[in-house]
N, C-alpha and C positions, 0 to 999 in steps of 0.2 A: 690180579687179588689183590699188588698191595696198590693199585690204587683204589680198589672197590675200599680199603681200608682207609687208606686216605682222605678219599673222601668223607666217608664216614664217620672220619674226626672231626674233618674242618666242618660238618655239619652237627657233629655232634657239641664243639664248641661256638661258632656263629649260635646256637640254639643255648648256651648256657649265657652266651655275651645279651643276646634277646630277652634271655628269663629277668637277668638280672637289671637291664638297664628299663625294663617295664613293671619289677616286682613294687609292689607297695611298701612303704614302711610301716611299719605297725606302729602307733603311736598310743601313749596313755596320755596326753597334757595338749589341754584344746584352751588356746585362750579365750575367754570368756568375750574381750571386747571386739577382736576381729575374726574369730574363729577359726585362725593357724593352728596346726599342729604341731607340735614336739614330742621328741623321745624321752624326754628327761624333764625332771618337775625344774631344776637347774635353770632350763634351755629357756623354761616357759617363762621365769623371773628375770632374767634379763631381757628378754623381749618385748616384756609387759612395764622395764624399767628404760628401756630406750624408745619404742614405737609408741609406748602408750604412757608417756611420764605425768603423774601428776592422780594420775587412776588409781592407786596403787594394787598388791595384788587380794584378788576377792580369792584367792584358793584357799585360805583360813575358813571361809563360809561353812563347812561341813563342818567344825569343830565348834564355831562359835553359837552362841546362844545358853538355853540353861537343861542342864539333866540332873534329873533325878535317880538315884540309887535304887536298883530293882533287887531287895534282899531275896526274891524268890529263884533268879535266873541269875545269881552272881555264887559262883561256886565254894570261892572263899575269899576273905577280906583280911590285910593285915592287921590281926589285932580283934577284938570283940567285933561283932558285925554292928553298926551304930542304929538307932531307931531309926535315924532319917539324915540323912544326908543330900544335899544340893552342892553341884556345879556352876557355875558362871564361868564362861568364855569368854572375851571380847578377841575384834581384830586387831592387831599391832602392824607397824609397816610391813613389817619383815620378823614377824614371832604373835605371838600371842599373851592375853594377860587374864590369869586364872582366879578367882577365890573359891574356897571350898568353905560350907556352912553345913554343921550338921550337929545331931544332937547324940552325942553317945552314948552304948548300950547301959552304962552309967547314971543316964538322966542329965549328965553336966551338957553345954552346948561349947563347939568348938570351933574356931575360926583360922586357915589357912589362904595366904595370899603367896603368888608369885607371877611373873613376867619375865617372859623371856625371847631374845631374838633367836631364830636360827644359827644355830652351830656357836653360839657365845652362854659362856658364863653368866648367871644371873643370879642374885640372893634371893630366897626364898623366905618367904614374913608369914613368924608363927611354926615353924617345923622346924622343932629343936633336935635334930636327925640329921638335917642337912644344911650345911650354909651355901650352895651353889647347885643351881640346876641348869642343863642345857637342853635343848631340844633339836632335835636332827627331823627333817621330812623326809618319810620313807616313799611314801606317792601320795596320789590324792589325796586319800583317806586315812592314812595310816602316819603318826606319828613315834619317836622314841623319847622319853623323856630319862635323863641320866637326871641323878641328886647325886651330890659330893657331900665328901664332910674329910676336911684341911687335902683338898684334893685327890682326896682316893674316891672310888665310886661307894656307895651304900645301899643302893636302890637303881634299879633302871626296871622301865617301861616302856611296854606297847601300847597304843591308844592306837586301838581301830574303829570307825565312822562307818557306818552301813550301807549301803548303796541309796538307800532310799532315805538316811538320813537319822532316821528314828531312832536307832540305837548304835550307843558307845561302848565298846568295850576295853576295858584297860586290862591287861595281862602280866603281872610279873614276880618277881620274887616268889612264885608258885602258887600265883592266885590268881583269880579270876575273878574281875569286877564291873556289872552290866549296869549299866545307866541308860535311862528311855527319856527322850529330850521332849520338855514339856512348855 
């Protein structure tokens, strides 16, 4: 009986070792240049910087482009819903540059600009409510933007681009704003 139990235990351990050695790692990030897979976005950034210097990080691609506010799909907007709002996002080496142009509910035009590197404070232009913005990459299609005034967080937004890349949803401070790529 003891030998049978010992044999089962050994076979069980061998099975676990074999399963661990042959298990495939689930990855979320694939290098667009060489198709190597990575489990974190930071690993992908490091790989591109070392294995493909000078190629930049095309991972900003889901966010870049022109986005128009969809009033019907937006659940709420911070303040009165504007008549028109267009966001243009451009890729930087390690971040994004954004411009926001719109016509407010009062008919007056407005313009905001910001650019930021991932993980670093940078000043937004045209936003009286914030003197710093920092972008954090959550995954390939999700960013978190934190706006600060005098070092204190005043606003936090999670921005997600759909898998097909046509819808961008910004959720924060009790608001959900939907944009469509144009």
